[in-house]
N, C-alpha and C positions, 0 to 999 in steps of 0.2 A: 436354513435361510441365512446366508452369510451377508446379504445385502443390509446396508445400514440406512436405507431410504427412510425418511421420516414421512409419516402420513397421519391424518386425523381420523379418529373414530368417534362417531356420534352414537350414543347409546340412549335407549329409552329406559324408563323406570323399570327396575327388575320386578318380575311378577312370579307368582307361584302357579305352577301347572299341577292340577289335581287329576286323579284318574277320571276318565271320561264317563265312567259308570260307577255306581256304588260298589265298594269293596269291603271285605270283612274288617271289623275293628277287633283286633286281637294282638296278642304278644307272641313274638317268635324269637326263640333263643338262638344266638349265633353259636357256631362251633368253637371248640377250644383252639382250633387253628386260626379262625377268624379274629378273635378278640385279643390276641397276643399284643403286647405293648409295641412291638416292632411294626405293626400294621395300623396303629392308631394315628394316622395322618391322612392328609388330603393329597391325591396325586392327579396332576393334570395331563390330559392327552389332547391332541389336536389333529384335525383333518382338513385338508385343502381340496376344494373341488373346482374344476373348470366349468365354464359355461357349456351348456348342452342345448343345441338348437331345438331338439325335440321337446325340451322342457322350458322353452323361453317364455311361455305365458304363465308359468307357475312361479309363485313367490316362495323361495326356500324357507323363509322364516315362518310363513303360515303353514306350509306343508309339514315342516318338522315339528312345529309347536303342536299341531293337531295330532301328529303321529305319536308324539311323546305321551299325550293324554290317553291315547288308545293303548299304547304299550304298557302304561302304568296300571291298567286293569289286571292283566295276568301277572305283572311284576309289581304288585301293589306294595310289597315291603319297602321298595325304593321311595315311596311317597310318605313313609313314616318317619319316626325320629328314634334315635338310640337312647335308651335309658341304662344306667349302670346299677346293677343289683348287688347283692352281697358277694364278697370275695371278688369284686371288680368284674363280675360277669355282665356282659353286654347283651341286651335284649332289645329287639325292635318293637316299638309300639306302632302297629299298623293303623294309623289314624287318618290317613288320606290327606294330610296337610299339603303334600305336594313337593315338587322339586323347583329350584330356582331357575328361571328362564330370562335371558337378556337378549333383546333385539337390538341390533347395531348395524350401522352403515359406515364403510370406510371409503375414503376418497383415493383409493389406490386400486390398480388392476393386478391380477395374479402374476402376469408376466413381469411386472415391475419389481416383484419380490425376488426375482432371480430364478435360475433354473435349478439351483440346489436347495430344495426344500427339505431341510433336516435340522435337528437341534445343533447349536443353540439358536433360538429365535429372538433376535434383539427387540422385537416389538410385541413380545408375548403379552405384556401387561395391557396393551390395547385390545388384544383379541380375546383375552380372558380376564375380565375385570375382577379385581379383588374386593370382596365384600366382607370386611372383618366380622360383621355380626353373624355371618353364615358359615364362618370358617372353622368352627369348633367341631369336636367329635361327638360330644353328648348334646342332646336337645337341639340339634341343628339340622338343616336340610342335608340329605345324603348325596344329592347330586346338584351341581350347578352347570347349566348349559348355556353357552352364548353362541348365537348364530349371527355372523357378520356378513352382510352383503358386500360384494366388491363391485367397483364401477364397471368392470368388464362383463358382469353377469355371472361370475363365479361367486363362491362364498366359502366361509370358514366355519367349521363347527369345533368349538373348544369346550371341553368337558372337564369338570373337577369332581373326582369321586372320593368319597369316604372309603378308604381302602379296606376297612374291616368288613364291608359288605360283599366285596367281590375282588377277584384277581383279574388279570388282563383278559383271560378267556371268558370269564363271567360278564365283564363289562361289554366285550365284543358281542356276546350273545344278546344282551339287552339292546345294544345299538343296532344289531341286525334286525331285531324285532321292530324297532322304530323304523328302520328302512323298509321293511315289508309292509307295514301300515302306510308309510309314505307312498309306496308304489301301488297302493290300492288293495292289498290283501286283507282278508277279513280276520285273519288270526295268524300268529307266528308259526312258522314251520317247525320250530322246536319249542315245546311247551316247557316253561320254567319249572324246575324241581328245587324245593327248599331242602328238606332232609338233612339239615345241618348236624343232626345227631350222629351221622355216619362218621364224622371226623371229630367227635368229642372224646374226652378221656374215658378210660376204662374204670371200672369200680371193683376193687380199689385200683387207683392209678399206680403204675410202676414204670420207672424209666429203665429201659432195657438196652439202650444204645448210647454210644458216645456222641455228644452234641457239641462239637467245638464252636459252632456258630452262636451258642448261648453261654459260652464260658464267661466267668467273671472277668471284667476288664482288668488288665494289668498295665503298668506303665511301659510305654513303648513309643517309638518315634513315628510309626506309621499309623494311618487311619485318621485319628484326630490330630491335625497339625496345629502348631501354635498359630494364634491369629496372625494372618499375613500382614506385613506392613505395606505401606503405599507402593513400594518397589517390588513387592512379591505377592500380589493379590492372586486369588483363585482365578484360574483361567479355564474356560469351557471350550472344548474342541471336539471334533469327531474325525475318525480315520477310517478310510475305506480299505477293505481287503477284497481284491478282485479274485475271480476264479484262478487267474494266473498266479497271484500271490499265494493262495491256498495250495495250489498244486506244487509250487516251489517248496513251501514249508512241509508239505506232506512227503515229498521225496527225500527229505533229510531225516525222516523218522525211520526206525527199523520196520521191516515188513509187517511184523505183528501189530503195529500201531497205525498202519496206513489206511485202515478202514475207519479211523476216527472221523467224526463229523467235521464239517467246515467250522461249525461253532466251537467245537472242542479245540481244534488246532489254533484258531484265531484267538480264543480266550487264553490259552496257555502262553502264546507268544506275547499277548498284551500284558498278562500278569508278570511275566519275567521282565519285560522292558520297564514296566511301571516300578517294580521293586528296585531295579538298577537306578532308575531316575531319582528315587527317594534317598539314595546314599545311606542305607540302613546299617546298623551295627551287624556285622557278619553273624553273630551268635543269636541275633534276635529271632524269635519265633513268629512266623507270619502265616496267614491262612487265606485260602481262596474258597469262596462260597458261591455256588451257582443255584439259581432258582430252578426247581424241577417240578413240572406239572405232573401230578400223580393220578389224574383221572383214569387213565388206562393202565396204570402200573399196579393197581390194587386187584385183589382177587376175592370177590368179583369186582369188576370196575365200577366206578361211581356211575349212577344212572345218567343217561343222556339228558341234558337240560339242567344239570347241577351248576349253579352259578355263584356259589360261594368260593372262598379261597381254598383251592385244592393244590397248594404248593408247599414244598419244604425246601430248606436251604442247606443241604449237607455240605460240610466244610472239610477241607483237607489242610493239614498242617505240615510245615517244613521250616527250615531256617533260611534266613536271607542268603547266607553264603551258599547253601546247598542249591537253592533255586537259581541264583544268579551265575553260578560257576558251572552248573550242570548243563548238558545239552537240552534241547527243547523236549525231548522224549520224557524227561523227568517230570516236567510240569504236566504234560499230556497224561501220563500214567496216573499221577495224583488226582487229576480232575476226573478221569474216567472211573477210578476206584470210588471216589466220593459219590458220583452220580449213581453208581450201581447200588448203593446202599438205600436209595429212595424207594423202598417197598413198604408193604403193609405194616410190618413190625416197626419200622423206623417212623412212619407217620403217626402211629398210635403212641409211640414213645415220646414224640414231640408234644402231642396233645396232653399226655400224662405229666410231662415236665411243666407245662404251662400251669396246670392245676396245683402241682406240688410246690412250685417255686414262685407263685404269685404273678404269673404271666410276665416273665422277664423280657427285656428288649434284646434285640440282636447284639452280638458283640460288635463294637464299632472301632476298637483299637486293634491295630495289627491285622486287619482283615480287608480283603477286597471282594466285593459282592457284585456278581454279574447277573443281570436279568435278561434272558433271551426272549425277545418278542418278535423274532424273525417270522414266526408262524402264527402269531396271535390273530392276525386278520383285520387289524384296524383299517388298513388301506382298502380292504375289499368291501367294506360296508357301503351299500348303495341306497341313497335316499331318493333315487329317481334321476340322478345326474351321472350315473356310472360310478366307477371306482374312484378313490381319492388319488390325487397326485402325491400326497404324503399322508399317512395315517400312523400315529404312534405317540410315544412320549413327547411331551412338550419341553422337557428339560433334559439336560445332559446327565443329571443325577438326582439325588434327593437332598433338598435344601437342609433338612434336619441333620444330615450327616455328610457335610461337604467333603468331596474327595474320596468317598468310600464306595459309591455305587456307579456302575456303568451299565448302559443298555446296549444290547446287540440288536441292531435294526436291519430290516430287509432293505436291499438296494437293487435297483434295476436301471440300467443305463438306457439311453435313447435307442440303442440298437438291440435292446433286449437282454444284454448280459447281466447276470445276477451276481450279487456279492453280499458282503456283510459290512455294515458300518458300525463302528464302536464309538460310543461317546466316552469322553474322559474329562474329569475335573481335577486339576492339580494346581499347586502354587506355581506362579509363572516361571521361577527358576527350574523347578522340577519338570514343568511342561517342556521347556527347551531341551532338557536332557532326554525326556521321553521320546520326543520327535527324533532326536539323533539316534537313540538306541533302536527305535523301530525301523528307521531307514537302514541302519547298519545290519540289523537282523534280516531284513528283506534282501539286502544286497548280498549277504553271505549265502542265503538260501538260493537266490537266483544264480550266483556263481557256481554253487555246488551242482545245481541242476544242469547248467551249461556244460560243466566238466563231465558229468555223467553221460549226457547225450552225445558229447563229442567223442567219448570213448567207445560208443556203440558202433 
């Protein structure tokens, strides 16, 4: 949403939505992947829906409020509160207290927000109100959901999730269940599965893999930047890779790498341009870490319906000079090799590392982390008004580690052309350099493609 239109949002008093029926009062242990320090934060997502004439008599606030109460019956841990036990182990007390719900009305129509609905959203604070008393990790609500009616008949659903409970796939699974209840179904099509012990540490724990993503922080100029001054503030942007862009980049890769995914190619290009824009010391060690969903990578796969965090962040390491002076294939190879390590042994090694090292945080210096949500499905969640105009992360990165995290978002043009949109947060002077480097990289790739095709 690049529009800077100002609008007012009137909210009603926040309320707690409890499960529609009695649920067990019990304690459920999170996995050792779930409760690592790097996931102990709140993450916001947002969905925009257009008016649907077939649903014009239905109030989205009432429909979604009731559906949440029904979905919290099978997903009752979301209605509980986290407690921290010995050795910082997180446990959910399933006490049915409920999730926070905010009803709101905005004096703006969806079309006034512009055609480009994607982060950054200048008016996010209006669409997802901050309630400090509910924003903690321990002893606080695990979900906050605000439904804002728009004057056109459309609406916005903004959700804040305690990330220790679920990853993107798990949250979408819960949202889809809410959608099914909203559309009149008696039960969710996918039954939730807890089974968090499947991703807990072995006994005895043993770290068997190298985990650059959790290495001890070292002094470096990338990752955690010096506090920007007034002339060099952090800037949020997003950049589109069209199919033509990806095709041009793919053609400059050697034949053995041309089967790389669009995400891998775009990520490698983005990482390289980002490193150049930061003007790093050539000998500096830098890393790239990509989120990998391991649900189907394990043997046996995790059961369908598992909604905990089932992701790892394998990292690859090189030097700034090697990355920025080598052709694109170097970054692509490093990325593919890192992702290939995300198998059973690697996942268990991460869980063991958490236990042995006191649940350390992700490395935040000298690293660039990319979260691929192109297939997460936020935009496909249907509350009875069809799919969303946009569904996905509400921010360009993670506020706790500014400039470190990017999201890869799905993109579809009005004529149906699909692409990938990357979010980026950088100091303003580095952002200017990044834009220039990205444009240069694409121009070189397109020129190379033109020369190849002309020679045929």
